[in-house]
Structure formats: structure tokens, C-alpha cells
N, C-alpha and C positions, 0 to 999 in steps of 0.2 A: 823265228827268235834272233834276237842278235848274239853275234859271237864275240865271245868275251875277251878276244884277244886284240880286238879292234882298240887302237890309241888315238887320241880325242884331240889332237890340237888341229884346229880347221882354218884353212884359209880358202879365200876364193881365187881362182886362177882364170885366165882368159885360154881359151883354146885357138892357138895360133894367130891370136889378134892382131900380131905384129905384121902378119901377111896381107892383110887388107885393112880398109878404113871401117868397113861395117859388113864382116864377113859370114853372117848368119841371122837365124831369126833373133829379135831382139839384140842387135850385134853390139853391145857395148863389152867390155872387157870382160865382165863376169855372166853375161846374161840374164842381169837382173834390173836392166830399166833404170839404172843410175846413170846419168851422163856428166863426165867431168870436161872441163874446159867451158868454152865459150857456149853460152845458152842461146837457143832459138828466140826468135822475136816473141812478145805474148800478145799481139793484135795482129790479125791479117783477115783479108776477105778478097772476093774476086778481083777487087781494084786495089788492094793495099798489100805492099809486102810480099807480093808473088814474082820472083825471078823469072821463072818460065813455068809453062803447062803444057803437056803432051796429050794427045788422046792415046788410049788403050782399046785394042782390038780384042774381041773375045772379054769373058768374064773370069775373074779370080779373087781371090781374097789373101793370097802370099804378099809378105811384104819385101820392100825395095833392100838390095844388097849393092854394095859399093865397092868397086876394085879396079883398079888401075885407072882411074877417071872417067869410069862407065858405070850406069846403073842397071840392074839387072832385075826384072822379075818374070814371074810365070802368067801364063792365061789360057784359056780353053773355050772353043767353041763346041757345045754341046751338041746342036743340031749337026754338024758337021762331023763330030767326033774327032777333033783335032786339039793336039795339046802344045802349046808355044813356050819358047824361052825367047825373051825379048831385050833387047839390049839398046840404052838410050845415052848419049854424051851427057856426063855430068855436068859441064858447064852452060851447055845452052837447051838442052832437052830434046836435042833432035834425035829420032830413033835411027839407031844406026844398021840394025839388022832384026830380023824376026824370024826364027827357025822352029819348024815343025818337028817337035821332038818325038810325038808317038801320034799315030792314026789307029781309030778304033773305039769299040763300044765303050761307052761312059759307064762307071758302076751304077748299081740298081739301087734304089732306097736313098736317094740322097738328103740328108737334113735340108729343110726350108731355109734355115740361115746357114748352109754350107755352100761352097761350090766346086767345081772339078777342078779348082787350083789352088787348094788352101797352103799346099807345103812352101814355105819360103826357100830359095836357092842357098847353098851352103858353099863356100869356095876358101881354099886355101891360099888365092892370090893368082892361082896359074890355073887351076882347074875349077869348073864349075858344076855342081851336082845339083840334079833335079830328081822331085819324086813324084809320080803321078799315079792313080788308078784308073785303068786300062784294061779292057778285055777280062775282069773279071779275076784281076790281079794288081798287087803291086808292083810298080816298076820303076827303074831307077838308069838315069843317063848322065853322062859326063861330057863337057864340051871344055875346050880352051877359050881363053878370053876373045878371041876371033869369030868364036861361033862353028868352029869345026867339031862335029861329034868324034869323040874318043872312044867311048865305049857303050853299051847299055845292056841292062838284061831284068829278066823276071825276078823278082825277090820272093814272092809267096802268092798263092792264089788265096782269094779271100771271099768271104760272104758279106757283103755291105749291109749294114744297118743305115749307118748317115753318110757313109763315103770316108775318104781318108782325113787324117788332120795334122798327125805328127810331121816336122821339119827334119831334115837331115843336119847331122853336125858334124863337122870336119875337126878331127883330133890327129896332131902329128901327119903321118903319111895316109891317112885313113878317113873313110866317111863313114859313119854310124847311123844306123836306120833303126828306128823303132816300129813294129807293125803289129799293135795289140788287136787284132780283129781275129774272129773266128775263120776256119776252125783250129789255127796254129799259130798262134801269138808266138813272135819270136824277136829277136834285136840281134842285128847281124854287122859287121865291119867288113868293108871292101878296100883294096887298095885304090888309092886314087888315080895312079897313073895309067893302069889296064885293067880296073875292075875285078880284079882276083879275089874270091873270098878268103878273108883273112880269119873270121871266126864267126860261128852262128850259134845262138844260145836259146833255147825254148824258155818261154817266159810262164806259162801256165803250170802251177805245180800240181793240179788235178787232173790233167789229161786235156785231151780236146774239149772243149764247152762252148756255150755262148757268151763267150765275154769279148768286150770290147773296149779300147781306151785310146786316148787322142794325144796325149800331152808329148812335148819335146823334152827329151833328156838335157841332162847339164853335165859340165864336168867341174869337179870341185877337189882341192888338194885335201889329205887328209894325212895328217903325221908325215908329211913328205911324199905322199904317194896319191897318184893321181886316180879319182874315182869317178865312174859314170853313174848318175844319180837317175833313177827312175821311179814315176808313181803311176797307179793305175792297177788293176787286177786285186786290188786289196792290200797292196804292199806297197811302202819304200824299198827299192833294191838297189845295193851298191855293188856294182860290178867293177872288175879291172878292164879297162878300156883297150888294154894291147891283148888279152887273151878270151875277154869274153867270161871269164870265171866269175861265179857269183860270191862276194865277198861275205855280204851280210845284208839281212832283211829284217824289217819290222812291220808288224801290222798296223799301219798308221795311214792308210790311204782308202780313198773309195775305189770301188768296182771299175767305174767309169771317169778319168779325169781329162781335163784339155789342157788347165793352165799349168806352167811348170813350177816347180818347188823353189822357196827364195831361203837363202841362206845368211846369216849372220852371226859371226863369231863362232860359237859352240851350238848353235841352235839351228834347225832346219824347220821351216815352215810350210805347213802343206795344204794345197789347196783342196777345196770342197769338191764334189762330185756327185755321182749318181749310184746307187740309191741312197749311199752314205754322204750326209750333208755337213758343212760346218769345217771350220780352218782348224788344224791341228798344229801344235809345236813339239818337235822332239828334242830332248837334250843330249846330244850326242855324246857328252861324258857320262851322264847317268844310264844312257842307253834305255830310256822311256819316253813316252809319250807325257809331258809335264801337262798341258792343258788342251782342251778342245771346245770351241764356242759352236754357236748355230748359225754363224755367217759364213756364206757359202759363195766365194768368188770360183763359181764352176768353170766357164769357158777362159776368163780373163786371169794371168796372171798378175800377182799382187806386186807392190813394189814398198819397201822398207824406208824410212827416213824418221831419224832423230829417236831410236827406241821407240817408233809405232809401225804400225803396218796398214797401209791403206789399199783398199781394194774394192771390187766392184762385183755385183751379180750381174747376169746377163740379162736382168730384166732392169736394169738401171737404177740400183740402190747402191749408192756409194757410201764408203764407211771408214771411220777410224777405229784402230784396234789398239790396246796396249799390248806391246811385244812380250812382257814379262807375264802378264796375268790371262791375256787372251779378252779382256772385258772390252765389250764395245762400246767406245766412249761418246759417238755420235754417228748417226745416219743422215745420208741426204737422199732423196728419191728423184729422177730426173723422168722427163717425159718420154723417154725413147730408151730402148735396148743398149747395151754395150757389149762388144765382142773384141775390139782392140784393148791391148794391154797399157795400163798409165807408164809413163816413165817420169822421173825427176830430173829438172835440171835449173841451173840459177836460182836453186831454193825454192822452185814452185813445181807444183804436180801438173801434167797434162794429160788429160782423159778425153778420148775421142768416142763420141757418141754415134749412134749408126745411122742417124739422120744426116750426118755429116758435119754436126756441130764439135767443137773442141772446146772444152771447158779448161782454163788454166786456173788452179787452186792454189792457195797457201796452205802448206801442210799446218795445220794447228790442232791440237789433240783437245781444245776446249771446243770448239765450234768450226762449222763449215765456212770457209772465207774465199768468194770466187773474187778473182783479180778480174778475169776478162771471159767472154764467150764469142768464138769465132765460128763463122759459119761457111762452108763450101758446098756446092750443089753435088748432089749423088750421095749413094750409101757408102759408108766408111765402116770396112771390118777388118781393115790390115793396120797392122803396127807401124808406126812411120820410123825410118832409119834418120839419125842425127848425127851429122858430121861438120865440125869447124863452124858451129851456129848456125849451119842450113839444116831445113828439116825436109825429107823427101816422103812427101805423104800421097798415099794412094786412095782414092776414092773409085766407085764404079765406074765414074765416067773418064777421070784423067788421073796422070800421074803428076804433082806438082814439086817446085822447089819453091820451099818458102824461106824468106829472109828480107833483112832490111834493103830496100829499095826507093 
């Protein structure tokens, strides 16, 4: 149930966005895929508008993160049981260093569309934090920007159904990690400088059970107070990010979610999942779910534009929804799956398909309008980073810097 004492003036905040140019997964100021400032180009290929291209060793689906003129990604070598943090020069794409973070057994039962390096780096501009699943547990490690390891620790033992999925987030002097995997779902905060545990909160109200979820939390400001918002395990939960105390919750989420929630003014929009599908809208003033439809952006986080929500199923169906009513205004089906989350920039929506194609789409509630189709070789699962009109785009084969050239 919702706590009736909650006040409802809602604003989106950045989790320390001033510290770095792109400091976490979907690293715009509010983590909602809305890119302000100069937009990236709308057309590119292997021979057009590629500023640099650098090979990637190992396999991963984490997104690029930028700090202090460097680009950071994670990767894993499944056969050798090695887990890496890789650093590139932002201007040239030259690999500056590659550090082995962990060495051990990969998690069992990896989903066919997942990798052993799905969690995106999170940083405050000085400390890099990375999360991997290794030796039947979730582990975290911290590095400085020069590649020196500062600390690491085991977070929790897990039984893997599909591998890990949630990325860490940085809040003030802490890194927060969500692990909604059996047998002990939890959310925990560590001090960035030394890894000291600040707080830990159990997630499952019903005790240990076969539950698992994979979404990345978000930070919002509610009536002047920061709130840590999570989905999964059947509820949307709001925590105090300083203490881990549960402030309030509502039954408006699937048991298993992957995409993160979306906020517009007083309304929170929650992705579908499994076994419950469909998108839900929560009115934070009325403290209730005001609509739910049957369109399920399960893997992919949604994006908001001009009173409309745009999202994609992981099977490649893209849709426009009316944010007020939840009515699905149109659907467009693509030839391949989608796992990367879309973003808006320069009045367009960019949507990356798994086959390496990126669709640039004009948001229009009346019909699907495609501006361009751009193809790069290799599977694409990672969400790009966009800084100063440049797109840092990861495929399974390479890391690209895309811009006017």
C-alpha cells in the first residue's frame, strides 16, 4: 500500500551528472533517454560519419560511459572466465588500458540474449564501479580513472536463471546496486572511496523464494526529497537513498522487469515484464494506477515525447501510446529483435535493432515516420552514450564514435 503521508510535487533529478559527461547507464541527466543540446547525425554507415572505430576484446552488452576524456566499457571472456574493464581515449578511440577485474566461473543458465558483461559502469567522475556475476555470486569492484583497483567485494550469493542485468548507479558518495535474484533479493549501498557498506535492504516481502528481476533503479526528487525508485518482484518501491529505508510502495510492477521506469511530472510509467505484461501508469498525487494496457516494453526502457510514450517489445514491435489514457495509437513491427533502449535527440527518436540497424524516427502520434535507416556490422544490444552531438555506439564487434566527418 501507499503511505498516505507522501507529498506529490515531483521533479526529475540527475544523480551527480555534473561529475562526468555520461556517468551511468542511459546517462542523460534524468536517465530517461532525453538528450539535450546538440543532436547526433541521422545518417551513418561503415564509410560515412564514423570518426573512429576500435575493436573490443571479449563479449559484453554494457553501454559506454564517459569521464575525463575517456570511454569505459566492460567485457567478459566466457571460456577463460575473465572479466574486464576497458578504457579508450575519447578523441581517438585508442585503447588506453584493459584490466582484468575478476577471474573465476561464469554464472550458470545465461539467457541466450544476455552476456556475462551486461552491467554498465557507474562513476562519479573519479571512481569507476563495475558489477559482474562470478563464482555463483554478484561482485562489485571500484577503480580510479587510471585503472588502479581501489576495492572489491562479494555482494550476495545467487542462483542464476538468466545471468545478471541491473547496472549500478552512483548517488552522492555512494554506489547503489540492486540484485533481485534468488535466494536473497536485496538492494545495497557502498561508500565509493573504500567500499564500506552504508546500508542493505531485503527486497522480497514474502521471504526467500524463486524470484528474479533485472531493472536498473532510478533517482527522482519528490517534494524536495530524493527517492530511489525500483521495479520488479511485483511492486514499484520508493526508498530513501541515504538509509535504504522503504518509504512507500505500490503493486504496479511485474515480478520480472528489465527496463527502468519513466517519469513525467506527477506520473510514473512502468514497463511490462513477466509473467504480467503491459505498461502501467501511476498517478503519484492520487496514489493509484490510472491505466494499464497490453503493450509490454519488457527488455527495453521507454522514452517520452510531447505527451506520448514510445517503446519497443524485445521482439521488435515499436509503438506509440497516449500518456494520458494508455491507448496504443499505432504499432510498427521490425524484422528483428530489440534490446537497446531508444533515446530522443534533435526532435527524433533513435532506436537500435539487434541486427546492427538503427532507425531514426520522427515522433508522430498519428503514424510511424522513418527518417533514416543506418546499418553497422555486428549484433547491437547496448544503449549508446551521446555527448556533444557524438554517439558512442557499441556493437558485438567494435566501439564506434559516430558524428559529422
